[in-house]
Phi, psi and omega in degrees: 000163184244122183239148168256122180258118185247121179216133178304304189217130178252128167214147202285348183267354177279127174299324176296321177296324181286319176297319177305311181293325179295319173291324174299317184290321179296323177296311178303324183293333176274359177087019175273149170270130180235114180259133194250130176238116184225155177278336172200152180229124174248143176097189180294150175289161183293340182076188178061031177053036176291133172286114177243116178255120179265119184256358176268165174239148183304314181299349181270001176298341185260004178270158176298158187296320185296329181287319180296319175294326175293321175292317176305311185295324185294321179286320176304315186296323175291326175296317186287326176293337183272352178227169185246125179235148175285328177204141180256114187250122184245141175254000166227162187282131181193154183291157170090359186279138168286313176231138180242130177268107198276072183267350186265151173283161180293122178294304188293324175301331181263310190289322186302321180278332187280336188237155175300150180308329180299335183295339179290352179270350184283154177295328176297305179304312179302318182295306184293324176292320182292321175292323178292317184294329180295340182262316195260344180305149187297339177272348181288158181251002183295129173275133189251118174272101188270142173256348190213117176306315179303310187291327179300321176295324175299308180299327181281335180295320185266327188245354180052037185291130179301145177306323183301342185269348183260131170234118185278122176271157177291176181298161191257031181299136178260140177300331184288348181256013176295153184308149180284157184286303182274075189295311184300315183288316172303315174308304182300318181298313183296314184294315175305316181310316190255007179068035177268122179283162181299327185274352180290153172255116184259115172270140183241136174232112189234123174141139175284158189086059182306318183296309182289334179276000168078041176295321181299323176292326174295321173302308180301320180295319177298319181295336187272351180303153173296143190307321182291321178295314185297318181297337181265353189256144175223144174248119179259126185245122180237123180174146178277082182204146178289140184297313177041241189290341175288325171298319178296316181294320180297325176289319177301320182283349185076025179235026180303326181286349177258358182249134180235115177267118189255354182075195180281142179212149175263355183266053182295316179306315180293325176297311175303327181293333185272346186270162176250344182197135172259128171254122186215070187267065188297141169291320178202143186195110186297315178241282184091072184297326185297337172299319181286328176295318176295314181305312186292331174277002177083017178262118175301148186244138164239117185216181172250161195276003176285339180291133177300332180258010176306325185293339177295325181294320178289316180300321181282345189054050190240018182156203185238129171253115188275134175286156178271151359285149179300138170228127180306309182301326180290319175303313176306311180295320184288329176297314179298312183295325180287320182292337179251002180284141180280356180283345189303322179292324176292318179297324184293312180295320176301314181294316181299323179294317178298322182294344176287348183288120185291340179291340177293347189246010189268003186309310187297319183296315182293320177300311180297318176306314183295312181300319174300309180302313181299314183299325184284331193233010189292345174273350184229253189295324185299302179291334178295342180279345181284146176272100178258029180291139181254010181292176191275002172276098192283330179213141173211127180312139183291332173298318178281324176299330182263352183246249187292339182248015175302126176076359178292142171265169180307315185294326182290323178291317182303326184264003179304134179261142175195193185287122179289121184258319182200144175226135178232081185307320184295329183264359179066031190232144183215139181234130180226156178255121184245144169264113182231122177050045174079008178226160178256145183221160172247128179253116177250120178249145177237129181243014178101139185269337177090158187290327179300319176297316180298315185290324179296317184295316181295325175299327177268008183063036179239151173280125179286153179269117186260352184173199186277358188296318181302319185285324179298314178290323182298311180303313183301313180300316177294319177302313181299332185256020174069026179255129182287135191207193178291157178250120180282132180247344181199151178201130176214153176213145177253024175301140186102332179260345184235172180295156179310318186277356184226042178284132180256134179204167173212157168222138184241121185238149179287146175289135178264116184280151175065037183250167172217139176288157179289336173293319179288327175295323176299319174302315176303315182294334176297317179285320182223089176295148180294118183238325180292163181297323181292323182289318175294319172301322177296316179299316187287325174298317183296318182291323174290327183290316177301312185295318180290329169298307180306312178303309185295316177303316187281325179290335181265015172091014180244170172207148196276314181077346175222057188271077184243160178305328186292347184253024168243132177248129180252128174259097187282136170231144185242149175226119180056037174086353183249148179297139183247117179302311192290331184263341186283154176223144181249127181247139172254132191229181177057068189254020189284346170254010183293142179246137177232129180226184174287321183214132187280118180298152181302320188291335177283327177290322176300315184300309182294314183292325180290327177301316176294319179298318180295317185280357178255353188302322179292324178297326179288304178305333184266001177084007181284319169256126185267174174303316180301320180297321179296313180298325178296317181295315184299309175300325176291313181301317184271352184050058181206159176297156183295326180297318183295310186289335176286323179284313188278334187246025186301312181302316181300307187288332172297319179291325177300307183302313185291319177291322178296325180289324177290325175298315183298316177298317177299318177298318174305314178294325181291319181296328183290324183264357178072021181281151183238148177285155177294331179278139179239125172258118186272332182225084187303325189279004179236029179289109178212085185204000000 
């Protein structure tokens, strides 16, 4: 067969370039012809008489990336039209691909939250979004070789790509990166070469892309070590990138003499043999093959859970994975703990044992198997299995799609009848409880808020809620950050076909069985206050759990906007007649107004926490929640001791108190005048939406 291999830029220190070359070599080993198209090629040519077409020009090195990429694609398209290929395989996102090797993180999923809305008007944003959409949209036919289950879910959140178009590859470990045989001698040689003594602790940071891989975080963590431990520690940085601002940062932190920038290197197994720890606190990382290389080499790993391969660290029990949202103080503490831990020997042995699994090295073979199968059948059965539907149901659980909702269209689901739970006519929202295939679900439909409601929100500098999209993204956001929430079984929207003010959409979620809202729990406690040791312990756990949920939401750039006790569902479990902390779960629900940004503004944090405080005021006045309970929440939410949070955050807590009191006064005025909200709840005990 004849394949076209398309890559923007090849350079030997890039993990993507190494994967590109390994798949290329495996294709050639099987007798296939592979023509390579790149904008630039650094390093040795691939050999085996491989045709390499350079589509870039020297003068373009000074142009922005999106301009270079578009020019590359324009020239590539002319080349592909002039030749015939069985499959076009891309290692970067671009239109017209048959197969895409998915090493990139989702651009729109990261950039939309990190940058202001006005950035979406830039040529750069429009280019990267359009190229990404050409691969991942639900109408595309591109087969996606996915490297990360985590990133696959992000793409599906934004593009609703069918599962059938994703094929998950095994890890990308290269046989050339297996641990060295003469470990001890290699370790001595490398350390002697750089003047690292036997008693010193050598931290490794490996990989080009210092900014996205979190080098600034690693430098700050090194600077935070206790003086005695810092004196023994060195940080060796390997990657083809100019030190620039990171060299400056190390000087500002006073650790320049502890930091060694080595540039790009190919002797990574030897470097790993010399190291005591790999630190990889990435901001974003689709895979992170270096994590696997370190594990297999017996080097303990300290990383963040945004890395696609972070779960291998946990499965191997070969280091520490930091949960999101990232906190520098946590990294600082874990680094010091890891460097002094007696577990390091155990993690080293566990990693070496884990690295002996041959399945970790099968990626090129599996990838070429898929490419061959696709090329042989792409015009018939292989693509016929893909769901290329263009209707407005963006997601539907497979159980329902084959069962009660089989063949249903968007309009059918919007009109589905069930037990009416809540209606909010002013907001065009309606919630019903449906029984489908022996299970219960909550269907929330949005039929548009109308221009008056939109103008009212704009007047108060608020974004109007136009449909189910906020809740769709909110659920995915909480799941990624380890917060229990609703399980989505269906989502659909007609955005783009109707006027902005009359957007129709729905979201279908599973009923969470055996739960009680915290508002209802408070009513229970009024009648029978928690008095036994186990009940008080359970109450304190619940307070800390709520505070940690609030902290995680706010640290991750989100805010709830309706953060009341009624919107927490507690699934109580018992053991020997006593409430069980280990088995109980707390769910955060009602996310249709959730906002997600790069950073949560202070006023929205105040709004959320004051909502919690307001909905707890009766429990406080009745003595169910004590002053110590309030202090417990405050110190947990701020992750600080009580004295510091009372001294350092006085303004914040004063604003929370003031707003909560204002909410209470407003409620009293409404009750006095007998006014009613436009929203009506028909079955309060069944609120799960």
